[in-house]
ZADO-1210 file (C-alpha; in nm, 4 decimals, padded with zeros to 6 digits):
<atoms>
<atom x="-00.5101" y="-02.1084" z="-02.0604" code="PRO" pos="1"/>
<atom x="-00.8159" y="-02.2194" z="-01.8688" code="LEU" pos="2"/>
<atom x="-01.1117" y="-01.9799" z="-01.8957" code="VAL" pos="3"/>
<atom x="-01.4075" y="-02.0104" z="-01.6604" code="ILE" pos="4"/>
<atom x="-01.7193" y="-01.8182" z="-01.7582" code="VAL" pos="5"/>
<atom x="-01.9562" y="-01.7285" z="-01.4780" code="HIS" pos="6"/>
<atom x="-02.2372" y="-01.4923" z="-01.3907" code="LYS" pos="7"/>
<atom x="-02.2622" y="-01.3216" z="-01.0531" code="MET" pos="8"/>
<atom x="-02.6257" y="-01.3688" z="-00.9544" code="ASP" pos="9"/>
<atom x="-02.6493" y="-01.2011" z="-00.6180" code="SER" pos="10"/>
<atom x="-02.4491" y="-01.0311" z="-00.3498" code="VAL" pos="11"/>
<atom x="-02.5834" y="-01.0556" z="00.0021" code="TYR" pos="12"/>
<atom x="-02.4800" y="-00.8186" z="00.2779" code="GLY" pos="13"/>
<atom x="-02.4292" y="-00.9333" z="00.6288" code="GLY" pos="14"/>
<atom x="-02.3348" y="-00.7850" z="00.9599" code="ASP" pos="15"/>
<atom x="-02.0264" y="-00.5688" z="01.0070" code="GLU" pos="16"/>
<atom x="-01.9160" y="-00.5555" z="00.6436" code="GLY" pos="17"/>
<atom x="-01.9310" y="-00.9291" z="00.5684" code="PHE" pos="18"/>
<atom x="-02.0739" y="-01.0454" z="00.2350" code="TYR" pos="19"/>
<atom x="-02.1303" y="-01.3673" z="00.0466" code="PHE" pos="20"/>
<atom x="-02.1933" y="-01.4262" z="-00.3220" code="PHE" pos="21"/>
<atom x="-02.4015" y="-01.6616" z="-00.5354" code="GLU" pos="22"/>
<atom x="-02.2293" y="-01.7510" z="-00.8614" code="ILE" pos="23"/>
<atom x="-02.3703" y="-01.9538" z="-01.1496" code="GLN" pos="24"/>
<atom x="-02.1345" y="-02.1096" z="-01.4018" code="PHE" pos="25"/>
<atom x="-02.2257" y="-02.1647" z="-01.7684" code="VAL" pos="26"/>
<atom x="-02.2332" y="-02.5385" z="-01.6989" code="SER" pos="27"/>
<atom x="-02.5262" y="-02.4804" z="-01.4620" code="GLY" pos="28"/>
<atom x="-02.3234" y="-02.5353" z="-01.1470" code="LEU" pos="29"/>
<atom x="-02.4186" y="-02.2920" z="-00.8694" code="LYS" pos="30"/>
<atom x="-02.1885" y="-02.1870" z="-00.5907" code="LEU" pos="31"/>
<atom x="-02.2498" y="-01.9920" z="-00.2733" code="LYS" pos="32"/>
<atom x="-01.9279" y="-01.8531" z="-00.1261" code="THR" pos="33"/>
<atom x="-01.8258" y="-01.8328" z="00.2356" code="GLU" pos="34"/>
<atom x="-01.8691" y="-01.4965" z="00.4026" code="LYS" pos="35"/>
<atom x="-01.5904" y="-01.2547" z="00.3166" code="VAL" pos="36"/>
<atom x="-01.5150" y="-00.9182" z="00.4695" code="GLU" pos="37"/>
<atom x="-01.5391" y="-00.6263" z="00.2306" code="LEU" pos="38"/>
<atom x="-01.2642" y="-00.3779" z="00.3117" code="ILE" pos="39"/>
<atom x="-01.2563" y="-00.0376" z="00.1475" code="VAL" pos="40"/>
<atom x="-00.9003" y="00.0914" z="00.1356" code="LYS" pos="41"/>
<atom x="-00.8361" y="00.4627" z="00.1074" code="LYS" pos="42"/>
<atom x="-00.5032" y="00.5540" z="-00.0470" code="ARG" pos="43"/>
<atom x="-00.3039" y="00.8279" z="00.1178" code="CYS" pos="44"/>
<atom x="-00.2135" y="01.1314" z="-00.0887" code="ARG" pos="45"/>
<atom x="00.1272" y="01.0890" z="-00.2537" code="PRO" pos="46"/>
<atom x="00.4167" y="01.2296" z="-00.0545" code="LEU" pos="47"/>
<atom x="00.6755" y="01.4596" z="-00.2050" code="ARG" pos="48"/>
<atom x="01.0244" y="01.3158" z="-00.2314" code="GLU" pos="49"/>
<atom x="01.2631" y="01.5018" z="-00.0027" code="PRO" pos="50"/>
<atom x="01.5821" y="01.6323" z="-00.1700" code="PRO" pos="51"/>
<atom x="01.8363" y="01.3697" z="-00.2786" code="ASN" pos="52"/>
<atom x="01.6062" y="01.0739" z="-00.2039" code="THR" pos="53"/>
<atom x="01.4008" y="00.8045" z="-00.3714" code="VAL" pos="54"/>
<atom x="01.0587" y="00.7231" z="-00.2269" code="LEU" pos="55"/>
<atom x="00.9203" y="00.3673" z="-00.2436" code="THR" pos="56"/>
<atom x="00.5965" y="00.2108" z="-00.1207" code="GLU" pos="57"/>
<atom x="00.5660" y="-00.1342" z="00.0310" code="SER" pos="58"/>
<atom x="00.2808" y="-00.3314" z="00.1840" code="ASN" pos="59"/>
<atom x="00.2902" y="-00.4108" z="00.5536" code="ILE" pos="60"/>
<atom x="00.2477" y="-00.7880" z="00.6085" code="PRO" pos="61"/>
<atom x="-00.0765" y="-00.8982" z="00.7813" code="ASN" pos="62"/>
<atom x="-00.2184" y="-00.5465" z="00.7483" code="SER" pos="63"/>
<atom x="-00.4258" y="-00.3442" z="00.5043" code="ASN" pos="64"/>
<atom x="-00.1852" y="-00.0530" z="00.5442" code="ASN" pos="65"/>
<atom x="00.1327" y="00.0339" z="00.3571" code="TYR" pos="66"/>
<atom x="00.4393" y="00.2462" z="00.4167" code="LYS" pos="67"/>
<atom x="00.6447" y="00.4916" z="00.2155" code="SER" pos="68"/>
<atom x="01.0189" y="00.4682" z="00.2768" code="VAL" pos="69"/>
<atom x="01.2897" y="00.7098" z="00.1683" code="VAL" pos="70"/>
<atom x="01.6360" y="00.5999" z="00.0644" code="THR" pos="71"/>
<atom x="01.9267" y="00.8221" z="-00.0237" code="CYS" pos="72"/>
<atom x="02.0283" y="00.8520" z="-00.3866" code="ILE" pos="73"/>
<atom x="02.3735" y="00.7414" z="-00.4862" code="SER" pos="74"/>
<atom x="02.5919" y="00.8919" z="-00.7521" code="THR" pos="75"/>
<atom x="02.9458" y="00.8341" z="-00.8723" code="ASP" pos="76"/>
<atom x="03.0402" y="01.1851" z="-00.7631" code="GLU" pos="77"/>
<atom x="02.8955" y="01.2090" z="-00.4099" code="HIS" pos="78"/>
<atom x="02.7792" y="01.0041" z="-00.1150" code="ASP" pos="79"/>
<atom x="02.4613" y="01.1021" z="00.0692" code="TYR" pos="80"/>
<atom x="02.3346" y="01.0270" z="00.4195" code="ASP" pos="81"/>
<atom x="02.0092" y="01.0833" z="00.6059" code="PHE" pos="82"/>
<atom x="01.9675" y="01.4124" z="00.7863" code="MET" pos="83"/>
<atom x="01.7392" y="01.2476" z="01.0477" code="ASP" pos="84"/>
<atom x="01.7468" y="00.8683" z="01.0915" code="ASP" pos="85"/>
<atom x="01.4128" y="00.8787" z="01.2782" code="GLN" pos="86"/>
<atom x="01.2146" y="01.0134" z="00.9791" code="LYS" pos="87"/>
<atom x="01.2776" y="00.7562" z="00.7059" code="LYS" pos="88"/>
<atom x="00.9246" y="00.6152" z="00.6720" code="GLU" pos="89"/>
<atom x="00.5598" y="00.7171" z="00.6839" code="ALA" pos="90"/>
<atom x="00.2789" y="00.4678" z="00.7505" code="LEU" pos="91"/>
<atom x="-00.0475" y="00.5024" z="00.5576" code="CYS" pos="92"/>
<atom x="-00.3617" y="00.4027" z="00.7474" code="ASN" pos="93"/>
<atom x="-00.5945" y="00.2904" z="00.4662" code="THR" pos="94"/>
<atom x="-00.9048" y="00.3080" z="00.6837" code="SER" pos="95"/>
<atom x="-00.8596" y="00.6866" z="00.7199" code="THR" pos="96"/>
<atom x="-00.6420" y="00.7626" z="00.4153" code="GLY" pos="97"/>
<atom x="-00.3916" y="00.9512" z="00.6312" code="LEU" pos="98"/>
<atom x="-00.0192" y="00.9134" z="00.6944" code="TYR" pos="99"/>
<atom x="00.1123" y="00.9040" z="01.0513" code="ASP" pos="100"/>
<atom x="00.3630" y="01.1710" z="00.9437" code="THR" pos="101"/>
<atom x="00.4311" y="01.3734" z="00.6314" code="THR" pos="102"/>
<atom x="00.7759" y="01.4898" z="00.7368" code="GLU" pos="103"/>
<atom x="01.0367" y="01.2647" z="00.5796" code="LEU" pos="104"/>
<atom x="01.4075" y="01.3303" z="00.6040" code="THR" pos="105"/>
<atom x="01.6141" y="01.4653" z="00.3159" code="PRO" pos="106"/>
<atom x="01.9587" y="01.3280" z="00.2404" code="CYS" pos="107"/>
<atom x="02.2638" y="01.5478" z="00.2612" code="LEU" pos="108"/>
<atom x="02.5859" y="01.5286" z="00.0663" code="LYS" pos="109"/>
<atom x="02.8741" y="01.3932" z="00.2726" code="ILE" pos="110"/>
<atom x="03.1726" y="01.6230" z="00.2524" code="ILE" pos="111"/>
<atom x="03.5034" y="01.4743" z="00.3587" code="ASP" pos="112"/>
<atom x="03.7123" y="01.7103" z="00.5705" code="PRO" pos="113"/>
<atom x="04.0418" y="01.7886" z="00.4124" code="GLU" pos="114"/>
</atoms>
C-alpha cells in the first residue's frame, strides 16, 4: 500500500463556513487546498422499531440528510403488512438533528379469512 506522510500546518477560516488548508509533505512539497465547506452534521436520536418491523437507515443522494425506513418482518409462519402505508419513513435533517416525524407504522399479521 502507498502511504503518504504529511503535516497539517494551518487551517484558515473563510466566509460562511468555507475553509482551506495548508499541508506540508515530508518531501518538502507544500500544498494549499481549494476552499471547502465545513458542514457539521447532527445525528437524529435513534427511533424505536415499531412492532414486527426492521428499521434501516440510508443516505439521501445529493443531500446531507438521511432517512430511516421501516420494512415488515417476514417469517415462515406469518405474513405481515403495513398498518399505514403513509408512515414508512422518517427524514432526518442533519442541520437541526430532528426527524420530520417520529411516528412510524407497525406491521400487522395478515390473517386469512376462513
